[in-house]
C-alpha positions in Angstrom: 35.1 -29.3 -92.1 36.0 -30.3 -88.5 36.9 -26.8 -87.4 33.5 -25.4 -88.7 31.6 -28.1 -86.9 33.5 -27.5 -83.6 32.6 -23.8 -83.7 29.0 -24.8 -83.2 29.7 -26.9 -80.1 29.6 -25.3 -76.6 32.8 -27.0 -75.6 34.8 -25.5 -78.4 32.8 -22.3 -79.0 34.6 -18.9 -79.1 38.1 -20.4 -79.2 40.9 -18.7 -81.0 41.9 -20.2 -84.4 45.1 -21.8 -83.1 43.3 -23.7 -80.4 40.5 -24.7 -82.7 42.9 -25.9 -85.3 44.7 -28.0 -82.7 41.5 -29.6 -81.6 40.4 -30.4 -85.1 43.8 -31.9 -86.0 43.5 -34.3 -83.1 40.1 -35.7 -84.1 39.3 -38.9 -85.9 36.2 -39.6 -87.8 34.0 -42.5 -86.6 30.9 -43.9 -88.4 28.4 -45.9 -86.4 25.4 -47.5 -88.2 21.9 -47.1 -86.8 21.3 -49.6 -84.0 25.0 -50.0 -83.1 26.7 -48.6 -80.0 29.4 -46.0 -79.6 30.0 -47.5 -76.2 28.3 -49.5 -73.4 27.7 -48.7 -69.8 30.7 -50.0 -67.8 33.2 -49.8 -70.7 36.5 -48.0 -70.0 36.0 -44.4 -71.1 38.4 -44.3 -74.0 37.0 -41.5 -76.3 35.3 -38.1 -76.3 32.8 -37.6 -79.1 31.2 -34.7 -81.0 28.3 -35.8 -83.2 28.6 -34.5 -86.8 25.4 -36.1 -88.2 22.7 -38.5 -87.0 21.1 -38.9 -83.6 22.0 -41.2 -80.7 20.3 -42.3 -77.5 21.8 -42.1 -74.0 20.5 -44.7 -71.6 21.4 -46.6 -68.4 20.5 -50.1 -67.2 19.3 -50.1 -63.6 20.4 -52.8 -61.1 17.0 -54.4 -61.7 17.8 -54.7 -65.4 15.4 -51.9 -66.6 16.5 -49.5 -69.3 16.2 -45.8 -68.5 16.6 -43.4 -71.4 18.4 -40.3 -70.2 18.3 -38.2 -73.4 18.9 -37.9 -77.1 21.9 -36.3 -78.8 22.1 -34.8 -82.2 24.6 -32.9 -84.3 27.0 -30.6 -82.4 26.4 -32.5 -79.1 29.5 -33.5 -77.1 29.4 -36.9 -75.2 32.0 -38.7 -73.1 34.1 -35.9 -71.6 34.6 -38.3 -68.7 37.3 -39.9 -70.9 39.5 -37.1 -69.6 39.7 -38.8 -66.2 42.2 -41.6 -65.9 40.5 -45.0 -65.3 37.0 -43.7 -65.6 34.2 -45.8 -67.1 31.2 -44.7 -69.1 28.2 -44.4 -66.8 25.7 -45.1 -69.7 25.2 -46.5 -73.2 25.4 -44.4 -76.3 23.5 -46.0 -79.2 23.1 -44.6 -82.7 19.4 -44.5 -83.6 20.3 -43.4 -87.1 23.5 -43.8 -89.1 25.9 -41.4 -87.2 29.2 -39.7 -88.0 31.2 -38.3 -85.1 34.5 -36.7 -84.4 36.4 -38.7 -81.8 39.4 -37.9 -79.6 41.1 -40.8 -77.7 42.3 -40.3 -74.2 45.8 -39.4 -75.2 44.7 -36.8 -77.8 42.1 -35.4 -75.3 44.6 -35.2 -72.5 47.1 -33.4 -74.7 44.5 -30.8 -75.6 43.6 -30.2 -72.0 47.2 -29.9 -70.9 48.2 -27.6 -73.8 45.0 -25.4 -73.7 43.9 -24.7 -70.1 40.7 -23.1 -71.3 39.5 -26.5 -72.4 40.5 -28.1 -69.1 38.3 -25.6 -67.3 35.4 -26.3 -69.7 35.9 -30.1 -69.2 35.5 -29.6 -65.5 32.4 -27.5 -65.9 31.0 -30.1 -68.3 31.5 -33.0 -65.9 30.0 -31.0 -63.0 27.1 -29.9 -65.2 26.3 -33.4 -66.2 26.3 -34.5 -62.6 23.8 -31.7 -61.7 21.6 -32.7 -64.7 21.5 -36.3 -63.4 20.5 -35.0 -59.9 17.7 -32.9 -61.4 16.4 -35.9 -63.4 16.3 -38.2 -60.4 14.6 -35.4 -58.4 11.9 -35.1 -61.1 11.3 -38.8 -61.2 11.0 -39.0 -57.4 8.9 -35.9 -56.7 7.0 -34.6 -59.8 3.7 -35.8 -61.2 4.0 -37.6 -64.5 2.4 -34.9 -66.7 5.1 -32.4 -65.6 7.8 -34.9 -66.3 6.5 -35.6 -69.8 6.2 -31.9 -70.5 9.7 -31.1 -69.2 11.1 -33.9 -71.3 9.5 -32.7 -74.5 10.6 -29.1 -73.9 14.2 -30.3 -73.3 14.1 -32.3 -76.5 12.8 -29.5 -78.7 15.4 -27.2 -77.2 18.2 -29.6 -77.9 17.2 -31.2 -81.2 14.1 -29.4 -82.4 13.4 -28.8 -86.1 11.0 -25.8 -86.9 8.2 -26.7 -89.2 4.9 -25.0 -90.3 2.9 -26.9 -87.6 5.4 -26.2 -84.8 8.7 -27.6 -83.6 9.3 -31.3 -84.2 11.8 -33.5 -82.2 14.3 -34.2 -85.0 15.2 -37.7 -83.8 12.8 -40.7 -84.0 10.9 -40.7 -80.7 8.5 -43.6 -80.1 6.0 -43.3 -77.2 7.9 -46.2 -75.5 11.1 -44.0 -75.6 9.2 -41.1 -74.0 7.9 -43.5 -71.3 11.4 -44.7 -70.5 12.7 -41.1 -70.6 10.2 -40.0 -68.0 10.0 -43.1 -65.8 6.4 -44.1 -66.6 4.5 -46.5 -68.7 3.6 -46.6 -72.4 -0.1 -46.5 -71.5 0.4 -43.4 -69.4 2.4 -41.5 -72.1 -0.2 -42.5 -74.8 -3.0 -41.2 -72.6 -1.2 -37.9 -71.9 -0.3 -37.3 -75.5 -3.8 -38.1 -76.7 -5.2 -35.6 -74.3 -2.7 -32.9 -75.4 -3.4 -33.6 -79.0 -7.1 -33.0 -78.4 -6.2 -29.7 -76.8 -3.9 -28.7 -79.7 -0.7 -28.7 -77.6 1.1 -31.4 -79.5 0.7 -33.7 -82.5 2.2 -37.1 -82.7 2.6 -40.0 -85.1 4.8 -43.1 -85.4 8.2 -42.1 -83.7 7.3 -38.4 -84.2 6.2 -35.6 -81.8 5.6 -32.0 -82.8 5.2 -29.3 -80.2 2.4 -26.9 -81.4 1.7 -24.7 -78.4 5.0 -24.2 -76.4 3.3 -21.7 -74.0 0.7 -24.2 -72.8 3.2 -27.0 -72.5 5.5 -24.7 -70.4 2.6 -24.0 -68.1 2.2 -27.7 -67.6 5.9 -28.2 -67.0 6.0 -25.4 -64.4 2.7 -26.4 -62.8 1.2 -23.0 -63.6 -2.6 -22.3 -64.0 -4.1 -22.1 -67.5 -4.1 -18.6 -68.9 -7.6 -17.1 -69.1 -9.1 -17.2 -72.6 
């Protein structure tokens, strides 16, 4: 049910039943087949989405025409809060990488919710500013950090956002090809393959076709934070 799904989303978490019911009532269901787009970079920001099932890819096209993957989204993730701003455009693409179902609010429905329930307006402001800070951090990483740290940070973010616990460790739940990871971290397929192969030999990760499992979070965290190896 929409209300139960929304309770698991940070944007709608801990709301009273009346506010949650109003939010659920204003939502429409949208199905997007794998490979299709929810929206494209530069489109008028017309809807705010919460994924109910499936996974989607967030990416941008640079002025030079190169695709940069900014992240993956899974169930309970909110995307497109910028639709609350009149005349705003989407700054990126949102593409389904599996068949997806989402709850969607058009600008009128979203605006009505924000006007009627000020707590949501405050959360929308925090979300917009938070996404801006995230983008700043990503660009700083790309500009200043060595590639091993970038790859480690990206994998840690992904398992935190869409990780699925398994016997061997925590697997990124969405399909993740090495080329995707290269675009996500601003490097080459060759470099990502070399890094993952070295980490596999050390027992830090295991990987296969469009699959990465984190086996030793502590060691990957040390790489991400540029800390020395713990004594053995």
